[in-house]
C-alpha positions as CSV (number, residue, x, y, z in Angstrom):
1,M,-6.2,11.0,48.8
2,A,-3.8,11.8,45.9
3,D,-4.4,14.9,43.9
4,T,-5.3,13.4,40.6
5,A,-6.0,16.7,39.0
6,S,-2.3,17.7,39.4
7,S,-1.1,14.7,37.5
8,P,-1.3,15.2,33.7
9,S,-3.5,12.7,31.9
10,F,-2.3,10.6,29.0
11,K,-4.3,12.8,26.6
12,T,-2.7,15.9,27.9
13,M,0.8,14.4,27.6
14,L,0.0,13.3,24.0
15,C,-1.3,16.7,23.1
16,S,2.0,18.3,24.4
17,I,3.9,16.3,21.7
18,P,4.2,18.3,18.5
19,E,2.0,16.9,15.8
20,R,4.8,16.7,13.3
21,F,6.7,14.4,15.7
22,Q,3.6,12.3,16.2
23,L,3.3,11.9,12.4
24,H,6.9,10.8,12.0
25,I,6.6,8.2,14.8
26,S,3.3,7.0,13.5
27,M,4.7,6.6,10.0
28,L,7.7,4.7,11.3
29,L,5.5,2.3,13.3
30,L,3.3,2.0,10.2
31,Q,6.2,0.8,8.1
32,F,7.2,-1.7,10.7
33,G,3.6,-3.0,10.8
34,Y,3.4,-3.4,7.0
35,A,6.9,-4.8,6.9
36,G,5.8,-7.4,9.4
37,F,2.9,-8.2,7.1
38,H,5.3,-9.1,4.2
39,V,7.3,-11.5,6.4
40,V,4.2,-13.0,8.1
41,S,2.5,-13.6,4.8
42,R,5.6,-15.4,3.5
43,A,5.7,-17.4,6.7
44,A,2.0,-18.4,6.2
45,L,2.8,-19.6,2.6
46,N,5.8,-21.6,3.7
47,M,3.8,-23.2,6.4
48,G,1.5,-24.5,3.7
49,I,-1.6,-22.2,4.1
50,S,-3.7,-22.0,1.0
51,K,-3.3,-18.9,-1.2
52,L,-7.1,-18.8,-1.4
53,V,-8.0,-19.5,2.2
54,F,-5.5,-17.0,3.6
55,P,-7.1,-13.9,1.9
56,V,-10.6,-15.2,2.8
57,Y,-9.8,-15.2,6.5
58,R,-7.8,-12.0,6.3
59,N,-10.7,-10.1,4.7
60,I,-13.3,-11.6,7.2
61,L,-11.2,-10.2,10.1
62,A,-10.7,-6.9,8.4
63,L,-14.4,-6.5,7.6
64,L,-15.5,-7.4,11.1
65,L,-13.1,-4.9,12.5
66,L,-14.0,-2.1,10.1
67,L,-17.8,-2.6,9.9
68,P,-18.8,-1.2,13.3
69,F,-16.8,2.0,12.8
70,A,-18.2,2.4,9.3
71,Y,-21.8,1.9,10.5
72,F,-21.8,4.2,13.5
73,L,-19.3,6.9,12.5
74,E,-20.7,7.5,9.0
75,K,-24.5,7.3,9.6
76,K,-25.0,10.9,8.5
77,E,-22.6,11.2,5.6
78,R,-23.2,7.7,4.0
79,P,-25.2,7.8,0.8
80,P,-27.8,5.1,0.2
81,L,-26.5,1.9,-1.5
82,T,-28.0,1.9,-5.0
83,L,-27.5,-0.7,-7.7
84,N,-25.1,1.6,-9.5
85,F,-22.9,2.0,-6.4
86,A,-23.1,-1.8,-5.8
87,V,-21.8,-2.6,-9.3
88,Q,-19.0,-0.1,-8.9
89,F,-18.0,-1.5,-5.5
90,F,-18.0,-5.0,-7.0
91,L,-15.8,-4.0,-9.9
92,L,-13.4,-2.1,-7.6
93,A,-13.2,-5.2,-5.4
94,V,-12.2,-7.3,-8.5
95,V,-9.3,-5.0,-9.1
96,G,-8.4,-3.7,-5.6
97,I,-9.1,-6.8,-3.5
98,T,-9.2,-10.0,-5.5
99,A,-6.6,-9.3,-8.2
100,N,-4.4,-7.2,-5.9
101,Q,-4.2,-9.7,-3.1
102,G,-4.2,-12.7,-5.4
103,F,-1.3,-11.5,-7.5
104,Y,0.6,-10.4,-4.4
105,L,0.5,-13.9,-2.8
106,L,1.4,-15.6,-6.0
107,G,4.3,-13.3,-6.5
108,L,5.5,-13.5,-2.9
109,D,5.4,-17.3,-3.1
110,H,7.9,-17.3,-6.0
111,T,10.2,-14.4,-4.8
112,S,10.8,-12.9,-1.3
113,P,9.3,-10.3,1.0
114,T,12.1,-7.8,0.4
115,F,11.6,-7.7,-3.4
116,A,7.9,-7.8,-3.1
117,S,8.2,-4.6,-1.0
118,A,10.7,-3.1,-3.3
119,I,8.5,-3.5,-6.4
120,Q,5.6,-1.9,-4.5
121,N,7.6,1.4,-4.5
122,S,6.7,1.6,-8.2
123,V,2.9,2.0,-7.5
124,P,2.9,5.9,-7.4
125,A,4.8,6.0,-10.8
126,I,2.4,3.4,-12.4
127,T,-0.6,5.3,-11.0
128,F,0.7,8.5,-12.6
129,L,1.3,6.7,-15.9
130,M,-2.3,5.3,-15.8
131,A,-3.8,8.7,-14.9
132,A,-1.8,10.3,-17.7
133,L,-3.0,7.8,-20.3
134,L,-6.6,8.2,-19.2
135,R,-6.2,12.0,-19.3
136,I,-7.1,12.2,-15.7
137,E,-3.8,14.0,-15.0
138,Q,-1.9,16.3,-17.4
139,V,1.8,15.9,-18.1
140,R,3.7,19.2,-18.4
141,L,7.0,18.3,-20.1
142,N,7.9,22.0,-20.4
143,R,8.1,22.2,-16.5
144,K,10.4,20.6,-14.0
145,D,7.6,18.8,-12.1
146,G,6.4,17.1,-15.3
147,Q,9.9,16.1,-16.3
148,A,10.6,14.7,-12.9
149,K,7.4,12.6,-12.9
150,V,8.2,11.2,-16.4
151,L,11.8,10.4,-15.4
152,G,10.6,8.8,-12.1
153,T,8.2,6.6,-14.1
154,I,11.0,5.5,-16.5
155,L,13.3,4.6,-13.6
156,C,10.5,2.6,-11.9
157,V,9.8,0.7,-15.1
158,A,13.5,0.1,-15.5
159,G,13.9,-1.1,-12.0
160,A,11.0,-3.5,-12.2
161,S,12.4,-4.8,-15.5
162,V,15.8,-5.5,-13.9
163,I,14.3,-7.3,-11.0
164,T,12.2,-9.4,-13.3
165,L,14.7,-10.3,-16.0
166,Y,18.0,-10.4,-14.1
167,K,18.4,-12.2,-10.8
168,G,22.2,-12.1,-10.7
169,P,24.6,-13.6,-8.2
170,T,24.0,-13.8,-4.5
171,I,25.3,-10.7,-2.8
172,Y,24.4,-11.6,0.8
173,S,23.5,-14.9,2.4
174,P,22.9,-15.0,6.2
175,A,25.2,-17.4,8.0
176,Q,23.4,-20.2,9.9
177,P,24.8,-21.1,13.3
178,L,26.4,-24.6,13.3
179,H,25.3,-25.6,16.8
180,S,21.9,-24.0,17.7
181,A,18.6,-25.0,19.0
182,P,15.7,-25.0,16.5
183,T,15.7,-21.5,15.1
184,L,12.8,-19.3,14.1
185,V,13.5,-20.3,10.5
186,A,13.3,-24.0,11.3
187,W,10.3,-23.6,13.6
188,L,8.3,-21.9,11.0
189,G,9.6,-23.9,8.1
190,L,10.8,-20.8,6.3
191,G,13.4,-20.0,3.8
192,D,14.0,-18.5,0.4
193,A,12.0,-19.3,-2.7
194,S,14.3,-22.0,-3.8
195,G,13.1,-24.2,-6.7
196,K,10.6,-21.6,-7.9
197,S,10.5,-19.3,-10.8
198,W,11.8,-15.8,-9.9
199,T,10.8,-14.3,-13.2
200,L,7.2,-15.7,-12.9
201,G,7.0,-14.3,-9.3
202,C,8.1,-10.9,-10.5
203,I,5.5,-10.9,-13.3
204,F,2.8,-11.7,-10.6
205,L,4.1,-8.8,-8.5
206,I,3.9,-6.5,-11.4
207,G,0.3,-7.6,-11.9
208,H,-0.2,-6.8,-8.2
209,C,1.2,-3.3,-8.7
210,L,-0.9,-2.7,-11.8
211,S,-4.0,-3.9,-10.0
212,W,-3.2,-1.6,-7.0
213,S,-2.5,1.4,-9.3
214,G,-5.7,0.7,-11.3
215,W,-7.7,0.6,-8.1
216,L,-6.2,4.0,-7.0
217,V,-7.1,5.6,-10.3
218,L,-10.6,4.0,-10.6
219,Q,-11.7,4.7,-7.1
220,A,-11.1,8.4,-7.2
221,P,-14.3,9.4,-9.2
222,V,-16.4,7.0,-7.1
223,L,-15.2,8.6,-3.9
224,K,-16.4,11.9,-5.1
225,K,-19.9,10.6,-5.3
226,Y,-19.6,8.3,-2.2
227,P,-17.4,10.2,0.4
228,A,-18.0,7.8,3.3
229,R,-14.5,6.2,3.2
230,L,-15.0,3.6,5.8
231,S,-18.2,2.3,4.3
232,F,-16.6,2.6,0.9
233,T,-13.8,0.3,2.0
234,S,-16.2,-2.1,3.9
235,Y,-18.3,-2.7,0.8
236,Q,-15.2,-3.5,-1.2
237,L,-14.0,-5.9,1.5
238,F,-17.4,-7.6,1.4
239,F,-17.5,-8.0,-2.3
240,G,-13.8,-9.1,-2.4
241,L,-14.6,-11.7,0.2
242,I,-17.5,-13.0,-1.9
243,Q,-15.3,-13.2,-4.9
244,F,-12.5,-15.1,-3.1
245,L,-15.1,-17.6,-1.7
246,I,-16.5,-18.2,-5.2
247,I,-13.0,-18.8,-6.6
248,A,-12.1,-21.0,-3.6
249,A,-15.3,-23.1,-4.1
250,F,-14.0,-24.1,-7.6
251,L,-10.2,-24.2,-7.0
252,E,-9.8,-25.2,-3.4
253,R,-11.3,-28.7,-3.1
254,D,-9.3,-29.9,-0.1
255,S,-11.5,-29.4,3.0
256,Q,-8.4,-29.6,5.2
257,A,-7.1,-26.4,3.7
258,W,-9.8,-24.4,5.6
259,L,-8.5,-25.6,9.0
260,V,-5.9,-23.8,11.0
261,H,-3.2,-26.4,11.7
262,S,-0.8,-24.4,13.9
263,G,-0.4,-21.4,16.1
264,G,1.9,-19.9,13.4
265,E,-0.9,-20.0,10.9
266,L,-3.4,-18.5,13.3
267,F,-1.0,-15.7,14.1
268,S,-0.4,-15.0,10.4
269,V,-4.1,-14.7,9.7
270,F,-4.7,-12.6,12.7
271,Y,-1.8,-10.3,11.9
272,A,-2.9,-9.9,8.3
273,G,-6.5,-9.2,9.1
274,V,-6.3,-7.1,12.3
275,I,-2.9,-5.4,12.2
276,A,-2.2,-4.9,8.5
277,S,-5.8,-4.4,7.2
278,G,-7.3,-2.9,10.3
279,I,-5.1,-1.0,12.7
280,A,-2.4,0.0,10.1
281,F,-5.2,1.1,7.8
282,A,-6.7,3.4,10.4
283,V,-3.2,4.9,11.2
284,Q,-2.5,5.5,7.5
285,I,-5.8,7.4,7.1
286,W,-4.9,9.6,10.0
287,C,-1.4,10.2,8.6
288,I,-2.7,11.0,5.2
289,D,-5.3,13.4,6.7
290,R,-2.7,15.2,8.8
291,G,0.4,15.0,6.6
292,G,-0.9,14.5,3.1
293,P,-0.5,11.6,0.7
294,V,3.0,12.6,-0.5
295,F,4.3,12.7,3.1
296,V,3.0,9.1,3.6
297,A,4.4,7.8,0.3
298,V,7.9,9.2,1.2
299,Y,8.2,6.6,4.0
300,Q,7.5,3.6,1.7
301,P,11.3,2.8,1.1
302,V,11.7,2.6,4.9
303,Q,9.3,-0.4,4.7
304,T,11.6,-2.1,2.2
305,L,14.6,-1.6,4.5
306,V,12.8,-3.0,7.5
307,V,11.5,-5.9,5.5
308,A,15.1,-6.7,4.4
309,I,16.3,-6.8,8.0
310,M,13.3,-8.8,9.2
311,S,13.6,-11.3,6.3
312,S,17.3,-11.8,6.8
313,I,16.7,-12.6,10.5
314,A,13.5,-14.6,10.4
315,L,13.6,-16.1,6.9
316,A,17.3,-16.4,6.2
317,E,16.6,-14.5,3.0
318,E,19.4,-14.2,0.4
319,F,19.8,-11.0,-1.6
320,Y,20.7,-10.9,-5.3
321,L,22.5,-8.3,-7.4
322,G,19.6,-7.9,-9.8
323,G,17.1,-7.3,-7.0
324,I,19.3,-4.7,-5.3
325,I,19.9,-2.8,-8.5
326,G,16.2,-2.9,-9.4
327,A,15.2,-1.8,-5.9
328,V,17.6,1.2,-6.0
329,L,16.2,2.3,-9.4
330,I,12.6,2.0,-8.2
331,I,13.2,3.9,-5.0
332,A,15.0,6.7,-7.0
333,G,12.1,6.8,-9.4
334,L,9.6,7.0,-6.5
335,Y,11.3,10.1,-5.1
336,F,11.5,11.7,-8.5
337,V,7.7,11.2,-8.9
338,L,7.0,12.5,-5.3
339,W,9.2,15.5,-5.9
340,G,7.4,16.3,-9.1
341,K,4.0,16.0,-7.3
342,S,5.2,18.3,-4.5
343,E,6.4,20.9,-7.0
344,E,3.1,20.7,-8.9
345,K,1.1,21.3,-5.8
346,K,3.2,24.3,-5.0
347,L,2.7,25.7,-8.5
348,A,-1.1,24.9,-8.4
349,A,-1.3,26.8,-5.0
350,A,0.7,29.7,-6.2
351,T,-1.2,30.2,-9.5
352,P,-4.5,31.4,-7.9
353,K,-2.7,33.8,-5.6
354,A,-0.8,35.3,-8.6
355,A,-4.1,35.5,-10.5
356,I,-5.8,37.4,-7.6
357,Q,-2.9,39.8,-7.4
358,S,-2.9,40.4,-11.1
359,S,-6.7,40.9,-11.0
360,V,-6.4,43.6,-8.4
361,E,-3.6,45.3,-10.2
362,H,-5.5,45.4,-13.6
363,G,-8.9,46.4,-12.3
364,G,-10.3,42.9,-11.7
365,N,-10.6,41.9,-15.3
366,R,-9.8,38.3,-14.5
367,T,-11.0,36.2,-11.7
368,A,-9.1,33.6,-9.8
369,G,-11.6,30.9,-10.9
370,A,-10.4,31.3,-14.5
371,I,-7.0,29.9,-13.6
372,K,-7.0,26.1,-13.6
373,P,-4.2,24.2,-12.0
374,S,-2.5,21.5,-14.2
375,L,-3.4,18.8,-11.7
376,T,-7.0,17.6,-12.4
377,Q,-6.9,14.5,-10.1
378,P,-4.7,13.7,-7.1
379,L,-2.1,11.0,-7.7
380,L,-2.5,9.5,-4.3
381,P,-6.1,9.3,-3.0
382,Q,-6.9,10.0,0.6
383,S,-7.7,6.4,1.4
384,T,-5.3,3.6,0.4
385,E,-4.7,0.1,1.6
386,N,-1.1,-1.4,1.4
387,V,-1.7,-4.8,0.0
């Protein structure tokens, strides 16, 4: 009989890997997972799936996957569902599920996965702008961190404006083989958004980013009163599903639209519901918990790069000058905002220490509690979904 005790278990081997390395690998895999979602969603649209039926099936799968974990893991910490909480969850679902996913699909249908992913890099900057306008977060223009966040926001707005208003000439167009069997592009009926309004698509994507940012800002005070994050998300998925069903009942009259007509459509729905909204969401929560929200946000541009590669291969996507310039501006703005957030956290952490030291030196006349950091609300909450 083999000595099983001498052979290291998988868990032991996993624990021997440094956590920082695990975080980096997890974040890379997460970006590949979300990048695949952009491509798969565009594939589903080009195969003819309804823009109302697709999110219904996606949210059903996500809810079925998340509900058991929310019920069993948060029994003790889940507050009772009151009418006040139900109304707040319903309104958050309007912004974070229905408007967010609806605008995304409308925008993706008119543009491309790469530029949909590129515009999403502006979400942290838009979130900061909303939080500042609502006085949830203070802007310190006399400090480098405040200046960096404002500059990053301006760059993101400029980048989104360039993508929306200037398409420009084609910079790269994948060459199609002259003699080849039916390719993935032909099999799925994919391609670029020819014959559609690029500007309108970008406006829809900006609406998607505004909805996502608004959801991030509005959910923060609710999470303070309802800390059960899995249940919090499950309720929003449920109300978002109800809202999509009501909209579909009025706008989607074709009964055939509710049928899955091909394996490609089935795979698209499964990927969106299980991989993008389920597994990737769980991995993102773990990464945020271990590495922090800024660490997670830093990897967002990697997703855009992966989407560009995937779209070029699978969708034969063309790249335009305006989109590339805008993407560069948005990514630069993202890193300015993230650097500002990182510096602000360092200053906020150092201020109480300096206050304690000063209190000791001067006989304890001041307490550490009297020193308030400039940040009153975190820019990136501990629980976020991608799209």
